[in-house]
N, C-alpha and C positions, 0 to 999 in steps of 0.2 A: 395489307391484303384485304381487310374488311372494307376499307375505303374504296379500293378498286372494284370489289364486288358490288358495293352499293352504287357506285358510279355507273357500272355496267347495267344494273337493274333499272336505274333512273333513265339511262339512255335508251334502253329498250322500251320503257314506258312512253318516252317521247316519240320514238320512231313508229311504234305500233299502236298508239292510243286509239286511232280511228277503228282499228279492228276490234277493239274492246267496246267502243261506243256504238258502232253500226254493225248490225248482224244481218246483212242482206242474204236473201235466198234467191239464187238464180234458177235456171232450169225452165222447163216449159210451164206455162200457165194456160189453162184451157181458154177457148174463145168465150167472150163475155156471155153470149146467148146460151151457152151450155151450162153456165154456173148460176145465172141470175136472170129471172124473167124480165123482159123488156130492156135488158142492158145491151149496150153496143160497145165495141172496141173503138177507141179514139186515140189519136196521136197528138201529143202536146209538144210544141216546138219551143225550146228554151233559147234564151238570148245568147248562150254560148254554143248554139247549133247542135243540140242533142234532140233526137226524136224519141220521146218517151211514150210507152204504151200505158193506157189507163182505161178504166171502165166508167161508162156514163149511163145513168138511168134518167131519162128526161122527166121533167115534172108532169103530173097528170093534168094540170090546168095551166093556162097562160099566166095566172097570177100566183101560182104556188111557189113557196120557197124552194131553194136548192141548197143542199148541204155540200160544201167542199170539205172532204175528209183529208186531213194531213196526218198520216199514220205515225205510229210509234216506230221504234228502231228495229223491229224484227217482223218476219213473216212477209207475205205478199198480199196483193189485193184479193186473191182467192180466199185467204183466211178471214177476210172481212166481209164475206158474202152475207152472213147472218146479220151483221150491222147494217149493210146496205138494204137488205130485205126489210128489216125493221123500219128503216126510214121510209122506204117506198110504200110499205103498208100503212104508214102514218100520213100518206099524202104528200110526201116530199120528193123532189128530185135529188139525185146523188151523183157526185163525181168522186170516184175512188182514185185519188192520186197515187201513182206508183213512182217512188223516187228513183233517181239515177242509181244504177248498180243493183237495183232490186227487181225481182220478177222478170229477168231477162233484159232489162233496160241497160243501155250503155252508160259508161261513166262510173265514177267513184263518189260515194257520198261524203259530204262535208257541210258545215253550216252554210257557207256561201253557196254551195251547189244546190242544197235543198231550198234555199231562198229563191234561186232561179227557177227551180222546178215549180214552186208554188206560184210564182209570177206567171209561168206558162199556163198553169191551170186556171188562174184568174182570167188571163187573156182569152183562153178558150171559152170560158163561160160568158164573158161579157162581150167579146168581139164576134165569136162564131155563133154562139147560141143566143146572143142578145138578151142575156139575163142581167137585169139592172142590179147594181150593188145593193139597192134597197130590198132585194129578194134573196140575198146571199147570207148564209149562216156558215161560219167556219167552225169545224169540229176538230180539235187538236188532241191527239192521244199522247200523253207522256212527252217524249221529246218532240212529237208533233205539235204540242202546245207551244213550244218555242218557235216552230215554223209558222204556226197560225198567228201568234202575237206579232212576230216580225212582219208578216204579210199585212196584218191590220194597220201597221204604221204607214205602209205605202198605199194600201188600198182598203180603206175602212169598209167593213161589211155592215149589214143591218144588225147582226148580233154575232156573238162568238161563245162557244161552249168549250171549256177546257177540261179534259178528263185526266186525272192524276198528274197535274202539272207540278214541277219542282220550281223552286225559287230561281235557281240558275244551275247550269250543268256543273259548275265548280262546287256549289254547295252540296249537291247530291253525290258528286264524285268524291268529295272529301269525306262524306259519311261512309262510303263503301271502301275507300282506300286511305285510311287515316295514316298509314305508314309512308305515304308518298306526298311530295309537295304538289298536290293536284292543281292548286291555284296558279302555280308558276308554270306547270307543264302544259296546261290545256291550250289547244289551238282553237277549239270551238267552245263557245260560251253560253249561248242561249239564255240571255238575261231576262227571264220571263217576268219577274216582278217589276223590273225597270220598264219593260215594254208595256206592261199593263198600266202602270202608273202614268205613262205618257199618252195613253189613248184619250181621245177627246170625243165623247158622245157615243161610244160603242158599248152597248150593254153586254156584260160578261157574266156567264154562269160557270161555276166551278163545281166539279163533282169528283169524289174520291172514295176509295174503299178504306174502311176503318182498320183493316189488317194489312195494308199495303206494305210489303217487305222490300220494295225497291225504291219507291218514293215515299218518304215519311209523311204521315198525315199532316204533321204540323207545317210542312212546307206548302202543301196544297192550301192549308188554312191561311198562310201568309199571302198566297196569291189571291185568295178570295178577299182578304182584308184590303189588299192593294186595289182590288176592283170595286170595293165598297159593296160587296154582296155577301150573302150567307152561304157558307159551304154546304153543299148537299152531300151527306154521308151515306154510303151504301154499306149497311151493317155486315160485318164479318167477311168482307170481300178483299181478296188479295189482288195484286196488280194484274195478273193474267187470268183471273177467274172469269168464266163466261158471263156472269151477271154484271161484271164491271166492263166487259168488252162490248156486249150488245144486249144487256138486260133491259127490262122495262123502264127502270129509272133513267137509263141513258137515252133511250128513244123518246121518252116523255120530256126530258129536259131539253132536247134539241127541238122537238115539236113545239114546245111552248116558246122557245126562243125565237122561232120563226113566225109566230103569230103576229 
């Protein structure tokens, strides 16, 4: 009986794991101009033929850097208005990517799908807006750090900033679900340390909160070590605290990366 219950539990974890990993919020999102000064609604076309809504704040000057934000696993672009406003106030352009399945977008999130979404964002910036890769800064939040590092393998930016990155999704999953064979079950991997180690010539900044209860600080430290950089620690900050989501340390780290 216990074996049957355990098998049922593991089977449910296999079938519904993406509902645990990705926490999309659907529903209406206001027009960009109502939420953020100088922002416009844009459409990103993915290679698998999805039309994704996103928000774009053009750079204030022709040579100004542009930040591509690859978000974490929850919320919508509306929740990242303070982050985008901080970047814009610092003289940066911003593209708030909204993944498939999030913020009213079609599709269902997965590692492969989010990679296609990031590619679509890159094409929008480089092809439609004619922003050169030498002006692009990727900013990846948590699981978005995995999206950013994967994108950097295919399309290297001028610099990349990773906020609260884990070493891999398997590592952080095993930390939170020690009673499950996470490494065997996972469909999505996000091998951030391996991706960072494989980067060639892309400066990486890593920033994390010292009280992060979701991504252990030591995992972010390992990512910084792999990048050959010093971890920027935000004192007493937990994973979803405002200061770690859009505080001055975050804005300054990205501004400096784009210099």
